[in-house]
C-alpha positions, 0 to 999 in steps of 0.5 A: 499499500502507498499513502499519501496525506497532508494535515494542517492545523492553526491554533493559538496558545498564551505565552509561557510564564516569564515571556517578555511577549503579550497576547496569544501566539497564533500557530500554523503547521502543515506538513506532507506524509509519504507512507507506504505498508504491507499487510502482514496478516489480513487487514493489519499493515505496517510500513515506514512513514517520512514526514516534511513539516513547515510550522509558523508562530507570532515570531518564529518558523520552522521546517522539518523532516522525520521518519519512523513506523506506522500501523494500521488496521482495516475493520470490514466496514471501511473504518480503520484505526491507526498510530504513527510514531516519528522522530523528527528534526526541526530547525527553528528560526526566530525572526531578528535572532538566530536558528535552533536544532532540536529533535522531537518525537511524536506519537499520533493515534487515530481513527478514519474512514476509507472510501474506495474509489475504485477497488485499488484507490481509497480517499481516507480522512481520519482524526488524530490525537497528536502529542509531541514531545522534546527529547530534552524537555517536556510535552510541547503540544497536544492536539487534535488534527484532521488528515486527508490521504490517498491510498493505493493498494497494490 
């Protein structure tokens, strides 16, 4: 199975304690995922995922590339459950300041529905919980995201 999807999210958050900035921070995230999977058992697929991302906030922007495993199980009615786990390298550019590189990891369980356009191609919208952590710190973002992808079953 080959799969591609795009994630888009937008949210606001208050600055952390001790921040010199006032008001609400605004965040925009977009990523492109390229995936493949092999059915190791009937309806149960495992494979790699590669993600490319871009984020923009009130005073920064960042680029990311990540890789990790994905697991997916399809039920007979078109519903599927899934989990992606990614290790990701982020390059964050602070406007008018400096650049930082950090490593993050995330896990994203979700549920979706496979709408078959023909016997080999499906459109797959899903809703995921997104938990992202920094290797050197506490959880930094947790939110719900909507995804839409196309799968080709070889």
